[in-house]
MARMI-670099 format. One record per residue (C-alpha): residue number from 1; chain; x, y, z. Coordinates in nm, 2 decimals, decimal comma. Layout:
BEGIN
> torro|dodo|xx|yy|zz
> NUM|A|X|Y|Z
...
//
This chain:
BEGIN
> torro|dodo|xx|yy|zz
> 1|A|2,96|-2,11|-3,21
> 2|A|2,99|-1,93|-2,88
> 3|A|2,86|-1,58|-2,92
> 4|A|2,94|-1,28|-2,70
> 5|A|2,62|-1,10|-2,59
> 6|A|2,48|-0,82|-2,39
> 7|A|2,11|-0,90|-2,31
> 8|A|2,11|-1,14|-2,61
> 9|A|2,22|-0,86|-2,85
> 10|A|2,39|-1,02|-3,15
> 11|A|2,77|-0,96|-3,14
> 12|A|3,05|-1,04|-3,37
> 13|A|3,21|-0,98|-3,71
> 14|A|3,01|-0,99|-4,03
> 15|A|3,18|-0,99|-4,38
> 16|A|2,96|-0,81|-4,63
> 17|A|3,01|-0,80|-5,01
> 18|A|2,94|-0,43|-5,07
> 19|A|2,77|-0,34|-5,40
> 20|A|2,83|-0,03|-5,61
> 21|A|2,63|0,29|-5,57
> 22|A|2,59|0,30|-5,19
> 23|A|2,81|0,43|-4,92
> 24|A|2,96|0,22|-4,64
> 25|A|2,73|0,40|-4,40
> 26|A|2,43|0,30|-4,61
> 27|A|2,54|-0,06|-4,55
> 28|A|2,58|0,00|-4,18
> 29|A|2,22|0,13|-4,16
> 30|A|2,08|-0,17|-4,33
> 31|A|2,28|-0,40|-4,10
> 32|A|2,14|-0,21|-3,80
> 33|A|1,78|-0,29|-3,91
> 34|A|1,86|-0,66|-3,99
> 35|A|2,02|-0,73|-3,66
> 36|A|1,80|-0,50|-3,45
> 37|A|2,09|-0,30|-3,29
> 38|A|2,23|0,05|-3,32
> 39|A|2,58|-0,08|-3,23
> 40|A|2,72|-0,14|-3,57
> 41|A|3,04|-0,01|-3,73
> 42|A|3,30|-0,11|-3,98
> 43|A|3,68|-0,13|-4,01
> 44|A|3,74|0,07|-4,33
> 45|A|3,53|0,28|-4,57
> 46|A|3,47|0,19|-4,93
> 47|A|3,38|0,47|-5,18
> 48|A|3,02|0,45|-5,33
> 49|A|3,17|0,33|-5,66
> 50|A|3,37|0,06|-5,49
> 51|A|3,26|-0,30|-5,43
> 52|A|3,40|-0,59|-5,23
> 53|A|3,49|-0,68|-4,87
> 54|A|3,34|-0,46|-4,60
> 55|A|3,41|-0,58|-4,25
> 56|A|3,11|-0,50|-4,03
> 57|A|3,13|-0,50|-3,64
> 58|A|2,81|-0,57|-3,46
> 59|A|2,72|-0,53|-3,09
> 60|A|3,01|-0,54|-2,85
> 61|A|3,24|-0,61|-3,14
> 62|A|3,19|-0,25|-3,25
> 63|A|3,42|-0,14|-2,97
> 64|A|3,71|-0,31|-3,15
> 65|A|3,76|-0,06|-3,43
> 66|A|3,98|0,18|-3,25
> 67|A|4,22|-0,10|-3,14
> 68|A|4,27|-0,27|-3,48
> 69|A|4,61|-0,24|-3,63
> 70|A|4,64|-0,11|-3,99
> 71|A|4,60|-0,43|-4,19
> 72|A|4,72|-0,50|-4,54
> 73|A|4,46|-0,50|-4,81
> 74|A|4,41|-0,65|-5,15
> 75|A|4,23|-0,47|-5,44
> 76|A|4,15|-0,52|-5,80
> 77|A|4,11|-0,20|-5,99
> 78|A|4,07|-0,08|-6,35
> 79|A|4,32|0,19|-6,44
> 80|A|4,20|0,41|-6,72
> 81|A|4,48|0,59|-6,90
> 82|A|4,45|0,91|-7,10
> 83|A|4,25|1,12|-6,86
> 84|A|4,28|1,31|-6,53
> 85|A|3,99|1,40|-6,31
> 86|A|3,94|1,61|-6,00
> 87|A|3,85|1,30|-5,79
> 88|A|4,12|1,08|-5,94
> 89|A|3,85|0,83|-6,05
> 90|A|3,60|0,83|-6,34
> 91|A|3,31|0,97|-6,13
> 92|A|3,48|1,31|-6,13
> 93|A|3,51|1,60|-6,37
> 94|A|3,76|1,54|-6,65
> 95|A|4,05|1,79|-6,62
> 96|A|4,26|1,68|-6,91
> 97|A|4,28|1,41|-7,18
> 98|A|4,55|1,26|-7,39
> 99|A|4,52|1,09|-7,73
> 100|A|4,86|0,92|-7,72
> 101|A|4,82|0,61|-7,50
> 102|A|5,12|0,40|-7,39
> 103|A|5,12|0,03|-7,49
> 104|A|5,10|-0,24|-7,22
> 105|A|5,47|-0,31|-7,22
> 106|A|5,53|0,06|-7,13
> 107|A|5,28|0,03|-6,85
> 108|A|5,45|-0,29|-6,71
> 109|A|5,79|-0,11|-6,73
> 110|A|5,67|0,17|-6,51
> 111|A|5,52|-0,05|-6,23
> 112|A|5,85|-0,14|-6,04
> 113|A|5,88|0,22|-5,93
> 114|A|5,55|0,19|-5,75
> 115|A|5,64|-0,13|-5,56
> 116|A|5,78|-0,13|-5,21
> 117|A|5,78|0,17|-4,97
> 118|A|5,67|0,48|-5,16
> 119|A|5,54|0,83|-5,08
> 120|A|5,18|0,91|-5,16
> 121|A|4,99|1,24|-5,13
> 122|A|4,63|1,18|-5,01
> 123|A|4,37|1,30|-5,25
> 124|A|4,14|1,59|-5,17
> 125|A|3,84|1,37|-5,21
> 126|A|3,91|1,17|-4,90
> 127|A|3,79|1,16|-4,54
> 128|A|4,12|1,28|-4,39
> 129|A|4,09|1,59|-4,18
> 130|A|4,29|1,91|-4,19
> 131|A|4,24|2,16|-3,91
> 132|A|3,92|1,96|-3,81
> 133|A|3,77|1,96|-4,16
> 134|A|3,74|1,67|-4,39
> 135|A|3,93|1,71|-4,71
> 136|A|3,63|1,59|-4,92
> 137|A|3,41|1,87|-4,77
> 138|A|3,67|2,13|-4,87
> 139|A|3,70|1,98|-5,22
> 140|A|3,33|2,00|-5,27
> 141|A|3,35|2,37|-5,19
> 142|A|3,62|2,41|-5,46
> 143|A|3,90|2,44|-5,21
> 144|A|4,24|2,28|-5,23
> 145|A|4,48|2,26|-4,94
> 146|A|4,83|2,14|-4,91
> 147|A|4,87|1,77|-4,80
> 148|A|5,18|1,61|-4,67
> 149|A|5,30|1,30|-4,84
> 150|A|5,28|0,98|-4,64
> 151|A|5,47|0,66|-4,66
> 152|A|5,28|0,36|-4,78
> 153|A|5,39|0,01|-4,89
> 154|A|5,29|-0,17|-5,20
> 155|A|5,37|-0,54|-5,14
> 156|A|5,28|-0,65|-5,49
> 157|A|5,15|-0,48|-5,80
> 158|A|5,07|-0,65|-6,13
> 159|A|4,87|-0,54|-6,44
> 160|A|4,66|-0,74|-6,69
> 161|A|4,56|-0,60|-7,03
> 162|A|4,20|-0,57|-7,13
> 163|A|4,03|-0,54|-7,47
> 164|A|4,04|-0,16|-7,44
> 165|A|4,37|0,02|-7,52
> 166|A|4,30|0,27|-7,24
> 167|A|4,23|0,02|-6,96
> 168|A|4,43|-0,23|-6,76
> 169|A|4,34|-0,43|-6,45
> 170|A|4,57|-0,38|-6,15
> 171|A|4,60|-0,63|-5,87
> 172|A|4,73|-0,45|-5,56
> 173|A|4,84|-0,58|-5,22
> 174|A|4,92|-0,28|-5,01
> 175|A|4,94|-0,14|-4,66
> 176|A|4,65|0,03|-4,49
> 177|A|4,61|0,40|-4,58
> 178|A|4,69|0,34|-4,95
> 179|A|4,46|0,53|-5,19
> 180|A|4,42|0,32|-5,51
> 181|A|4,27|0,62|-5,69
> 182|A|4,59|0,81|-5,62
> 183|A|4,80|0,51|-5,73
> 184|A|4,62|0,51|-6,06
> 185|A|4,66|0,89|-6,10
> 186|A|5,03|0,86|-6,01
> 187|A|5,09|0,58|-6,26
> 188|A|4,92|0,78|-6,53
> 189|A|5,13|1,08|-6,45
> 190|A|5,45|0,88|-6,47
> 191|A|5,35|0,76|-6,81
> 192|A|5,28|1,11|-6,92
> 193|A|4,92|1,06|-7,03
> 194|A|4,73|1,08|-6,71
> 195|A|4,53|0,82|-6,54
> 196|A|4,22|0,76|-6,33
> 197|A|4,06|0,47|-6,15
> 198|A|3,75|0,33|-6,34
> 199|A|3,65|0,06|-6,09
> 200|A|3,76|-0,08|-5,76
> 201|A|3,70|-0,41|-5,58
> 202|A|3,85|-0,48|-5,23
> 203|A|3,91|-0,86|-5,24
> 204|A|4,07|-0,89|-4,89
> 205|A|4,13|-0,70|-4,58
> 206|A|4,25|-0,81|-4,24
> 207|A|4,26|-1,17|-4,35
> 208|A|3,89|-1,16|-4,45
> 209|A|3,82|-1,24|-4,82
> 210|A|3,54|-1,22|-5,06
> 211|A|3,49|-1,59|-5,03
> 212|A|3,36|-1,52|-4,67
> 213|A|3,13|-1,23|-4,77
> 214|A|2,75|-1,21|-4,80
> 215|A|2,55|-0,96|-5,00
> 216|A|2,29|-0,75|-4,82
> 217|A|2,03|-0,92|-5,04
> 218|A|2,14|-1,26|-4,91
> 219|A|2,12|-1,14|-4,55
> 220|A|1,77|-0,99|-4,60
> 221|A|1,65|-1,33|-4,73
> 222|A|1,75|-1,50|-4,40
> 223|A|1,58|-1,50|-4,06
> 224|A|1,75|-1,34|-3,76
> 225|A|1,89|-1,67|-3,63
> 226|A|2,05|-1,76|-3,96
> 227|A|2,20|-1,41|-3,98
> 228|A|2,33|-1,44|-3,63
> 229|A|2,49|-1,78|-3,70
> 230|A|2,70|-1,60|-3,97
> 231|A|2,88|-1,38|-3,71
> 232|A|3,24|-1,45|-3,66
> 233|A|3,37|-1,41|-3,30
> 234|A|3,54|-1,08|-3,22
> 235|A|3,86|-1,26|-3,14
> 236|A|3,91|-1,32|-3,51
> 237|A|4,00|-0,95|-3,55
> 238|A|4,30|-1,01|-3,33
> 239|A|4,41|-1,35|-3,44
> 240|A|4,76|-1,23|-3,54
> 241|A|4,83|-1,14|-3,18
> 242|A|4,97|-1,37|-2,91
> 243|A|4,73|-1,52|-2,66
> 244|A|4,74|-1,60|-2,29
> 245|A|4,49|-1,81|-2,08
> 246|A|4,45|-1,69|-1,72
> 247|A|4,36|-1,91|-1,43
> 248|A|4,03|-1,81|-1,27
> 249|A|4,20|-1,61|-0,99
> 250|A|4,39|-1,39|-1,23
> 251|A|4,10|-1,37|-1,47
> 252|A|3,88|-1,21|-1,20
> 253|A|4,16|-0,97|-1,12
> 254|A|4,20|-0,88|-1,49
> 255|A|3,83|-0,82|-1,53
> 256|A|3,84|-0,59|-1,22
> 257|A|4,10|-0,37|-1,40
> 258|A|4,41|-0,50|-1,23
> 259|A|4,74|-0,55|-1,41
> 260|A|4,86|-0,91|-1,42
> 261|A|5,24|-0,94|-1,38
> 262|A|5,40|-1,16|-1,64
> 263|A|5,62|-1,34|-1,39
> 264|A|5,30|-1,46|-1,20
> 265|A|5,17|-1,63|-1,51
> 266|A|5,51|-1,74|-1,65
> 267|A|5,48|-1,53|-1,96
> 268|A|5,74|-1,30|-2,13
> 269|A|5,64|-1,03|-2,38
> 270|A|5,80|-0,69|-2,46
> 271|A|5,65|-0,37|-2,34
> 272|A|5,38|-0,25|-2,59
> 273|A|5,27|-0,60|-2,70
> 274|A|4,90|-0,63|-2,76
> 275|A|4,77|-0,96|-2,64
> 276|A|4,45|-1,17|-2,66
> 277|A|4,34|-1,25|-2,31
> 278|A|4,15|-1,57|-2,26
> 279|A|4,00|-1,75|-1,96
> 280|A|4,12|-2,08|-1,83
> 281|A|3,92|-2,26|-2,10
> 282|A|4,07|-2,06|-2,38
> 283|A|3,77|-1,83|-2,45
> 284|A|3,87|-1,48|-2,55
> 285|A|3,73|-1,20|-2,33
> 286|A|3,96|-0,90|-2,35
> 287|A|4,24|-0,73|-2,55
> 288|A|4,53|-0,65|-2,33
> 289|A|4,86|-0,46|-2,35
> 290|A|5,19|-0,51|-2,18
> 291|A|5,32|-0,21|-1,98
> 292|A|5,60|-0,15|-1,74
> 293|A|5,50|-0,10|-1,38
> 294|A|5,68|-0,04|-1,06
> 295|A|5,72|-0,41|-1,00
> 296|A|5,79|-0,51|-1,36
> 297|A|5,61|-0,59|-1,68
> 298|A|5,24|-0,67|-1,66
> 299|A|4,95|-0,71|-1,90
> 300|A|4,63|-0,51|-1,84
> 301|A|4,30|-0,53|-2,03
> 302|A|4,24|-0,22|-2,24
> 303|A|3,90|-0,34|-2,37
> 304|A|3,68|-0,62|-2,25
> 305|A|3,46|-0,78|-2,51
> 306|A|3,29|-1,07|-2,33
> 307|A|3,11|-1,03|-2,00
> 308|A|3,13|-1,29|-1,72
//
């Protein structure tokens, strides 16, 4: 596998199966030690209680996070009916409880109103910022501020009963920015008994699934070369984007920061299109964007990931 590198620094995408009880930042710190580089990031936080797919960016790949589109995600969550909490999950303080629990048929009957495009108010216990302060920091001080509802999309939502009358397993396919804790709380509110999230597993994000993931313990048992061999090329983060291959002349111009006019390379893309830019051999080296210039539409690299 061809790896991008800067002075032999490992670089690429690593899919980690996060375990419960640690933060996403804890995982990042362990990966930094395992790969011997400070340049490590991730594409989306999981709460400490959550498990599942955590996409880690290593080396030059860490520069990709700001350019990633909001991907759809898949989750498996346990909905616990009959309680509400201040965090909207079972790690928080119980605010109310209800003895009368709906049956499974009643739960299934309410689910259609949560499918499709819906409005969701972000929870106070979240990393969103209001006036420069994280909501979670305000919540921990006992403060509550008004939050604006945001449109999200639930592509699919199904429930499976469990042996417990209070619990059901939800399988959710949703747009980025969806809070599953809030979804559980909103379903409980609609049923009139309250609800909270009792567990959460992210099974897929950005096309990366649990089947591709490795635990930290597995990684620690490998040597550096074996760990490096697991890295997926950065291009995989942008695989849904169209690609162009530039002849050597235009590749050099592109790497020098010049715009490449689409008419020169016989390409046609609308303004605003993000593009994978490859060399003549088809090797990805930069993410580009089509813009309108004085002489027409052209693509220009917005971030280079592979050096010459």
